[in-house]
C-alpha positions as semicolon CSV with decimal commas, in nm:
position;residue;x (nm);y (nm);z (nm)
1;X;14,412;17,086;-2,037
2;X;14,159;17,366;-2,065
3;X;14,050;17,541;-2,370
4;X;14,216;17,856;-2,297
5;X;14,537;17,688;-2,204
6;X;14,545;17,506;-2,528
7;X;14,463;17,823;-2,720
8;X;14,771;18,001;-2,542
9;X;14,991;17,689;-2,644
10;X;14,883;17,707;-2,989
11;X;14,940;18,096;-3,011
12;X;15,290;18,051;-2,835
13;X;15,386;17,803;-3,097
14;X;15,264;18,019;-3,402
15;X;15,472;18,314;-3,256
16;X;15,783;18,100;-3,200
17;X;15,781;17,956;-3,532
18;X;15,781;18,289;-3,700
19;X;16,067;18,420;-3,492
20;X;16,318;18,118;-3,457
21;X;16,507;18,212;-3,768
22;X;16,535;18,580;-3,646
23;X;16,672;18,486;-3,300
24;X;16,901;18,228;-3,431
25;X;17,058;18,476;-3,676
26;X;17,076;18,737;-3,391
27;X;17,263;18,495;-3,146
28;X;17,523;18,392;-3,416
29;X;17,567;18,757;-3,520
30;X;17,644;18,840;-3,168
31;X;17,898;18,560;-3,097
32;X;18,256;18,608;-3,189
33;X;18,310;18,230;-3,214
34;X;18,121;17,969;-3,417
35;X;17,863;17,791;-3,218
36;X;17,703;17,427;-3,216
37;X;17,339;17,360;-3,179
38;X;17,352;17,303;-2,796
39;X;17,554;17,618;-2,736
40;X;17,291;17,813;-2,930
41;X;17,004;17,658;-2,735
42;X;17,174;17,731;-2,404
43;X;17,228;18,103;-2,524
44;X;16,875;18,122;-2,603
45;X;16,765;17,991;-2,274
46;X;16,988;18,238;-2,099
47;X;16,850;18,542;-2,293
48;X;16,551;18,439;-2,482
49;X;16,307;18,387;-2,168
50;X;16,150;18,085;-2,316
51;X;16,146;18,181;-2,689
52;X;16,253;17,816;-2,761
53;X;16,213;17,648;-2,406
54;X;16,229;17,278;-2,447
55;X;16,243;17,302;-2,851
56;X;16,611;17,228;-2,894
57;X;16,542;16,982;-3,155
58;X;16,348;17,240;-3,346
59;X;16,671;17,440;-3,410
60;X;16,839;17,207;-3,626
61;X;16,612;17,198;-3,919
62;X;16,607;17,599;-3,898
63;X;16,985;17,612;-3,877
64;X;16,997;17,368;-4,200
65;X;16,747;17,596;-4,375
66;X;16,942;17,914;-4,302
67;X;17,246;17,744;-4,405
68;X;17,085;17,627;-4,733
69;X;16,991;17,989;-4,808
70;X;17,364;18,116;-4,757
71;X;17,273;18,281;-4,434
72;X;17,508;18,057;-4,219
73;X;17,800;17,830;-4,295
74;X;17,900;17,537;-4,099
75;X;18,197;17,314;-4,031
76;X;18,194;16,986;-3,856
77;X;18,481;16,952;-3,588
78;X;18,569;16,645;-3,378
79;X;18,476;16,650;-3,013
80;X;18,682;16,505;-2,713
81;X;18,357;16,420;-2,533
82;X;18,127;16,269;-2,797
83;X;18,037;16,279;-3,142
84;X;18,166;16,537;-3,396
85;X;17,999;16,882;-3,355
86;X;17,883;17,111;-3,643
87;X;17,960;17,470;-3,579
88;X;17,776;17,755;-3,734
89;X;17,863;18,111;-3,813
90;X;17,669;18,383;-3,988
91;X;17,771;18,495;-4,332
92;X;17,796;18,839;-4,476
93;X;17,446;18,803;-4,661
94;X;17,324;18,656;-4,325
95;X;17,410;18,981;-4,152
96;X;17,238;19,189;-4,431
97;X;16,930;18,962;-4,413
98;X;16,933;18,997;-4,014
99;X;16,947;19,382;-4,045
100;X;16,615;19,366;-4,274
101;X;16,443;19,097;-4,060
102;X;16,517;19,327;-3,736
103;X;16,356;19,617;-3,918
104;X;16,067;19,422;-4,015
105;X;16,039;19,280;-3,665
106;X;16,057;19,637;-3,514
107;X;15,793;19,757;-3,739
108;X;15,549;19,459;-3,679
109;X;15,609;19,489;-3,285
110;X;15,525;19,850;-3,304
111;X;15,224;19,807;-3,502
112;X;15,089;19,532;-3,260
113;X;15,176;19,743;-2,979
114;X;14,982;20,043;-3,106
115;X;14,676;19,829;-3,180
116;X;14,690;19,658;-2,822
117;X;14,752;19,995;-2,644
118;X;14,443;20,120;-2,825
119;X;14,240;19,896;-2,589
120;X;14,150;19,622;-2,852
């Protein structure tokens, strides 16, 4: 792997790690039903254009952290086709935090875009 490719991978990893919680909350806020990890990962693949491509296992620690912070709740339900599944849904405080994070994301994105469009 050449140096520029490894630098790009490192940059993408840093960007992804900073946005995973935001996109997980957003996916769960948009869902009418609780979702389990694999469903969330599939949804991100559909709409996220690779935000977490190949990183499904990275979702679970983030989901647990969000739950620990009171932003999500989960329930384990039996599955007919395998082990029990843990279903997550966003809480009211999670929705409030999501609104704040979306505002912060928008401000950050706009600021970065302004710098990039300035020809840096």
